[in-house]
N, C-alpha and C positions, 0 to 999 in steps of 0.2 A: 135512663139505666145506662150504668157506666159499663162498657165493654173493655175488652183488653187494648184497643186503640185509644180510648179516652184515657184510661188508667195510664197508659206510657206517657200519655200527654202530660197529666197532672204529675206524674213521677218525674218527668223531665224538666218542669215548672219549679216543681218543689226541688231539686236538684239543684236549680240555677240558684234558688233562693237560699239554698243552704250554703251553696259557692259564695252566693253575695255575703252574707254574715260573716264568714271566713275571711273575706277578702274586707269587709268593713274592719274586722279586729287586726288587719295587719295593716291597715290604713292607720287605725289609733298606734299600733306600734311603730311602725314607721315615720310616720309624719308627725305626730303628737309625741313622741319618743316616750311611749308609756309600755315599757315591757310588761309583758305578762306574768303574773303571778302564778304558782305551782296551780292555785284552785282555777285560774284563768285558762291555762295549759290544758287542766283536765275536762272544764267546759268546752274546749276548742275541739277536743278528743271525743267528746260524746257529740258534738255535731259531724264530726269526720264518720262515726260509727253509724249515726243516723243517713248521712249521704252514702254510707255502703249500702243499706238495705235499698233505696231509693234506685243506687247505679245497680244493683242486682235485678231489681224489677225490670231496669232498661234494658239489660243485658240477656236476661234468661225468661222474662215475661214474670208478670206479677205470680207472687204465689204469698199464702198466709204467712207461711217462715220469715219471711221479709219483712215485712208489716210488723211480726213480732219482734225482731231484730231492733227495728226502727223504736218501737215502744220501750222495750228494755234499754236502750241505750238514752234515749231520752228522760226516763225513769231516773237512771244514772246521773245523765248531765243536770236534770233538775235538781237531783240531791246535792250535787255538789254546787249549783247556783244557791239554792236556800241555804245552803251551809253559810256562802260568802255573804249573803244578805244578813243571815242572824250574826255575824260577825262585826256587821257594820251598821245595825241597827239601832243599837242603842246611841242616844247624843252624847258626842265628846269620845265615841272610841274611832273616830277618823273614817275616812272612805278610801277607797282604791279607784284613781281615775276621775276623770271628768263626768258629771251626768251628760245625758244625750237626750235632749226632750223631756227634761226632769227625772229622768232615772239612769242609774248609773247600769253599765254593760252587764253587770251581774244579773241586776234585777229584770233585764230585757230579756236575757238568758232564759230565765226562770218562766217567763210568761210565754216564751218561744218555745220552750221543751214542751209545756202543759200543751199548748196549740199543738204539736206535734203528736203527742199523745192523741188527743182527740179526734186529730186527721187520720192517723193510721186506724186506729179503732175505728172511726167511721166507713172508711176504705174497706175494711174486712165484712160488711154487710153487704158489699156489692159482688154478689158471686159469680156472675155472669162475667166478669174480669178471669176469671181463674178456669173457664171453661177449655178444654184443650181446644188448640187453634194452629195453625200452620207455626212451624218455630220462629220465634222472633229474631230477626236480623238486625243489627243495630244500622240503621238508616235514618236517615232523615236530618236535614242541618242542624235542626233543636235538639235532638238526640246527641249527636255527635258534639256540639258545642257543649253541652251540658257536661257530659262525660270527660271533654279535656278541661272545661273550665273547671272541676273539681277535683280532676286528678292534679292540675296545677297547684290548688289550693293544699291539697293533703301534702304533696312534695314541700311547698313552701314551709307550712307547719312543721313537718319534719325535721327540715333545715334550719328552721327557724326556734325551736325547741333545743336543737343540738348545739348552735351557736351560741345561746342564753345559757344553758345547764351544762354543757359538756358530754361526759359520762356519768356524771355523778348526781347528787340531788339537786333540784333548782332551790337557789336561794328565796326565801321567805319574802324580801323585797327586794326584787333584783335593782339594781342601777347601773349595772353594764353587762355587756355579753362576755361568758366566759372565754368563747373562742376567738374573740377579735382584740387586737391589740386597743390601748388606749381607751 
């Protein structure tokens, strides 16, 4: 059975995975110089919202509402991902970005959002994690590292989006940062 302690460990590992996804997106953006399109930015926002549900579970203890937030965020992010897949599925319609292990990042995002929905829904069946216990205190190197890594990725995504789009609409096919010279 999954108790509160096991749930916190699983949530910390999942938060690290979400942060790693956001870090991989940054790597693609900075090293491969592939600026995220508006749909890509919305997918990143979906991952941030999923991470928020995980962070809430770590900070305040597991709650069904936190898993509900994760499911709703993954549904929204998945819908955006599937929209982008649909835009590029027709031969000759072009693609956005280079494939990774045979799939484009938006295809990977759709699969990951589906896995998040299944995982969060499965966690709701383990009711023992919701039993009242001593108040959760943020402790443990893994939990602190997961929260710090996530906070860094959220700030980085916010700064990146601001640099790319400024305060207006993001360009459909970005080629340069709005707020950076040259």
